[in-house]
C-alpha positions in Angstrom: -14.1 13.5 25.2 -13.1 14.1 28.8 -11.4 11.6 31.0 -14.5 11.1 33.0 -16.6 10.4 29.8 -13.9 8.0 28.6 -14.1 6.1 31.9 -17.9 5.9 31.7 -17.6 4.7 28.1 -15.0 2.1 29.1 -17.2 0.9 31.9 -20.2 0.6 29.6 -18.0 -1.4 27.1 -16.8 -3.6 29.9 -20.3 -4.4 31.0 -21.3 -5.1 27.4 -18.5 -7.5 26.9 -19.0 -9.2 30.2 -22.6 -9.9 29.2 -21.5 -11.4 26.0 -19.0 -13.7 27.8 -21.7 -14.5 30.3 -24.1 -15.6 27.7 -21.5 -17.6 25.8 -20.4 -19.4 29.0 -23.3 -21.8 29.0 -24.2 -22.8 25.5 -27.0 -25.4 25.0 -26.9 -27.5 21.9 -29.7 -29.7 20.6 -28.4 -33.2 20.0 -29.0 -35.5 17.1 -30.6 -37.9 19.6 -34.3 -36.7 20.0 -35.3 -35.1 23.3 -31.6 -34.7 24.2 -29.5 -31.5 24.6 -25.7 -31.0 25.2 -24.3 -28.5 27.6 -20.6 -28.3 27.0 -18.6 -27.1 30.0 -15.1 -26.0 29.1 -12.6 -23.6 30.6 -12.7 -22.1 34.0 -15.4 -23.1 36.5 -16.3 -20.7 39.2 -19.5 -20.2 41.3 -21.1 -17.5 39.1 -20.5 -19.5 35.9 -21.8 -22.7 37.4 -24.9 -20.9 38.6 -25.3 -19.5 35.1 -25.0 -23.0 33.6 -27.7 -24.3 36.0 -30.0 -21.3 35.4 -29.7 -21.4 31.6 -30.3 -25.1 31.5 -33.4 -25.0 33.7 -34.7 -22.0 31.8 -34.1 -23.8 28.4 -35.9 -26.9 29.7 -38.9 -25.0 30.9 -39.2 -23.5 27.4 -38.5 -26.8 25.5 -40.7 -29.3 27.3 -39.7 -32.0 24.8 -36.3 -32.3 26.4 -35.9 -35.5 28.5 -32.1 -35.8 28.7 -29.3 -33.3 29.4 -25.7 -34.3 28.8 -23.1 -32.1 30.5 -19.8 -32.5 28.9 -16.8 -31.8 31.2 -14.2 -32.8 28.6 -12.8 -29.3 28.5 -12.4 -28.9 32.2 -9.2 -29.8 34.1 -8.2 -29.4 37.7 -6.4 -26.2 36.7 -9.7 -24.8 35.6 -11.3 -24.5 39.0 -10.6 -20.9 39.9 -12.8 -20.0 42.9 -14.5 -23.4 43.6 -12.9 -26.2 45.6 -13.7 -29.8 44.8 -16.2 -30.1 47.7 -18.1 -27.1 46.4 -18.0 -28.4 42.8 -19.3 -31.8 43.9 -22.1 -30.2 45.9 -23.0 -27.9 42.9 -23.2 -30.9 40.5 -25.3 -32.8 43.1 -27.7 -29.9 43.4 -27.9 -29.5 39.6 -28.6 -33.2 39.3 -31.4 -33.1 41.9 -33.0 -30.0 40.3 -33.1 -31.7 36.9 -34.5 -35.0 38.3 -37.2 -33.0 40.1 -38.2 -31.7 36.7 -38.3 -35.2 35.3 -35.1 -34.7 33.3 -32.4 -37.3 33.1 -29.0 -35.6 33.7 -25.9 -37.4 32.3 -22.3 -36.3 32.9 -19.4 -37.1 30.6 -15.8 -36.3 30.1 -14.5 -36.1 33.7 -10.8 -36.4 33.7 -9.2 -39.0 36.1 -7.5 -36.3 38.1 -10.8 -34.3 38.5 -12.5 -37.5 39.6 -9.8 -38.2 42.1 -10.1 -34.7 43.6 -13.9 -34.9 43.9 -13.7 -38.3 45.6 -10.9 -37.0 47.9 -13.2 -34.1 48.8 -15.4 -36.8 50.5 -18.7 -35.8 48.9 -20.8 -38.7 47.7 -22.2 -37.6 44.3 -24.7 -40.0 42.8 -24.8 -39.2 39.1 -25.0 -41.1 35.8 -21.8 -40.9 33.9 -20.3 -42.0 30.6 -16.7 -41.7 29.4 -17.6 -39.5 26.4 -20.4 -37.6 24.7 -20.3 -40.3 22.0 -20.7 -43.2 24.4 -23.6 -41.3 26.2 -25.4 -40.9 22.8 -24.8 -44.5 21.9 -26.2 -45.6 25.3 -29.3 -43.5 24.8 -29.8 -44.8 21.3 -29.3 -48.4 22.5 -32.0 -48.0 25.1 -34.5 -47.0 22.4 -33.2 -49.6 19.9 -32.3 -46.8 17.5 -29.1 -46.1 15.6 -27.6 -43.3 13.6 
């Protein structure tokens, strides 16, 4: 194999592995609470990834019309995990995602924001009107309580 062929093969491999990472960066998990899905957000947050999370979520909902609630869990995100987004941009992206889902008749719920991340978003000066819970568990308990159901 020539050096040029090796480079082409390495580029193909790189693109293949990038596509795998891209698809894994926005998992969607059906919840034990009916009509509810979980979208865990962990690790680094950057524009392309956030856009992927939004696109994947909207696409999933369009194919699964029974979904009424989406819980985004930011427990695995810290202030160190914002690589190319500033807090103002993150707050605007969350606000846009929230608006998109509401326009589709979906109830977006956000959980797991760390105190430091909240401080930085508030300091950014963007008013974000979203429904939040402290944890995934408390969000599920809240949804179950609303429907007088339990696990």
